[in-house]
C-alpha positions in Angstrom: -0.1 0.1 0.1 1.5 3.5 -0.8 2.7 6.0 2.1 0.5 8.4 1.3 -3.4 8.6 0.7 -5.5 10.0 -1.8 -6.3 13.9 -1.6 -9.3 14.6 -2.2 -11.2 18.3 -2.1 -14.3 20.2 0.0 -15.1 22.9 -1.2 -11.6 25.0 -0.9 -10.1 22.8 1.4 -8.2 19.6 1.1 -8.4 16.1 3.2 -4.9 15.0 3.2 -5.0 11.0 4.6 -1.4 9.5 5.5 -1.1 5.6 6.4 2.1 4.9 7.8 2.8 1.0 8.1 4.8 0.3 11.0 5.4 -3.5 11.1 2.1 -4.8 11.6 0.7 -1.8 12.8 -1.0 0.4 11.0 -1.7 4.1 11.9 -4.2 6.3 10.2 -3.4 10.2 10.3 -6.6 12.4 9.4 -5.3 16.0 9.0 -8.3 18.2 8.4 -7.5 21.6 6.3 -4.2 20.6 5.4 -2.3 20.9 2.5 0.2 18.4 2.8 0.9 15.6 5.4 4.3 13.9 6.7 5.1 11.2 9.0 8.0 11.0 11.5 11.0 9.6 9.3 12.6 7.6 12.5 9.8 5.6 14.1 10.3 4.7 18.0 12.3 2.0 19.0 8.9 0.1 20.3 7.2 0.6 17.1 10.0 -0.3 14.6 10.0 -2.9 12.5 13.4 -4.7 11.1 13.8 -3.8 7.3 15.0 -6.1 5.0 17.4 -4.9 2.1 17.1 -7.1 -0.9 20.3 -8.4 -1.1 21.5 -11.4 -2.8 22.9 -14.0 -0.2 26.8 -14.8 -1.2 29.0 -17.9 -0.5 32.6 -18.5 0.2 34.2 -19.9 -2.5 35.3 -23.4 -1.0 33.3 -26.5 0.5 31.2 -25.3 3.3 29.6 -22.3 0.5 29.4 -24.9 -2.4 27.8 -27.4 0.1 25.1 -24.5 1.2 24.8 -22.9 -2.1 23.8 -26.2 -3.3 21.0 -26.5 -1.0 20.0 -23.6 -1.5 19.0 -24.4 -5.5 18.0 -27.9 -3.8 15.3 -26.0 -1.8 14.2 -24.4 -4.3 13.6 -27.4 -7.1 12.3 -29.7 -4.2 15.2 -32.0 -4.4 16.1 -33.5 -0.8 19.3 -33.6 1.3 21.3 -32.6 4.1 24.6 -30.6 4.5 26.0 -34.2 6.4 24.6 -36.3 3.7 26.4 -34.0 1.0 29.5 -33.5 3.1 30.0 -37.5 3.7 29.7 -38.4 0.0 31.7 -35.8 -0.9 35.1 -36.5 1.1 34.4 -40.5 -0.1 34.3 -39.2 -3.4 36.4 -36.5 -4.4 38.3 -35.5 -0.7 36.8 -32.2 -1.5 38.6 -31.6 -4.9 36.3 -30.3 -7.2 39.2 -31.3 -9.9 39.3 -35.0 -9.2 39.0 -37.1 -12.1 38.7 -41.0 -11.9 40.7 -42.5 -14.6 40.6 -46.2 -13.1 37.0 -47.5 -12.8 34.5 -49.1 -15.0 33.2 -45.7 -16.3 37.0 -44.3 -17.1 37.6 -47.7 -18.8 34.3 -47.2 -20.8 35.7 -44.0 -21.7 33.6 -41.6 -19.8 35.4 -40.7 -16.5 33.8 -39.7 -13.3 34.3 -36.0 -12.6 34.3 -33.2 -9.8 33.4 -33.4 -5.9 30.6 -36.0 -6.4 32.2 -38.0 -9.0 29.2 -37.4 -11.6 30.1 -38.6 -15.4 29.0 -36.6 -17.8 25.6 -38.3 -19.0 24.6 -38.4 -15.6 25.2 -34.3 -15.0 23.4 -33.8 -18.7 20.6 -36.1 -17.3 20.4 -34.4 -13.8 21.6 -31.0 -14.6 19.4 -28.5 -12.1 18.0 -25.0 -13.8 20.3 -21.9 -12.1 23.6 -23.7 -11.9 26.7 -23.8 -14.7 26.5 -26.5 -17.1 29.9 -27.4 -16.5 30.5 -30.9 -14.2 33.9 -29.4 -12.6 31.6 -26.1 -11.0 31.4 -27.1 -7.7 28.0 -26.5 -6.8 26.6 -27.7 -10.5 28.3 -30.9 -9.3 26.4 -31.1 -6.2 23.2 -30.5 -7.6 23.3 -33.0 -10.2 24.4 -35.4 -8.1 22.1 -35.0 -5.5 19.5 -35.1 -7.9 20.5 -38.0 -9.2 20.4 -39.6 -5.8 17.1 -38.4 -4.8 15.7 -39.9 -7.9 17.5 -43.2 -7.7 17.8 -43.8 -3.9 15.2 -41.0 -2.7 18.2 -38.4 -1.4 22.2 -38.0 -1.2 21.6 -39.2 2.6 20.6 -42.4 1.9 23.7 -42.9 0.0 26.4 -44.4 1.7 29.1 -46.2 -1.1 30.1 -45.7 -4.5 26.4 -45.0 -6.6 
């Protein structure tokens, strides 16, 4: 709702109504015969509501930040998983190295090595890529989010994965 109401003419006089909204309390201030109305610019501490500025959340460029950013994207897409489940699987799969590549398992022998924090092969990454992340299997957030999307489809959640998947 706008901070000031409509001006109405009553003969040669104006009636200005201002509505000041503070938190959940609203106060209407009728001002008869006034040509304008103003509200206090600083509400008292007792009635002041916290203001929320539009901001973008920034995450640290490390394992903790990558997991937290992935969890945020997963929540937006309804993909289940917990910090602990993701962290446990990352440590088993890549020891936290986003550039890890497995060159010795059956996938690598077939020419499709596992890559990244959660060791995702390219076809799986493409099939389970989540919008809002880069299309790069080495990108930590994209890798985590795609792997968690796959794990959710196959196992119900990354939290249910306790071995190679």
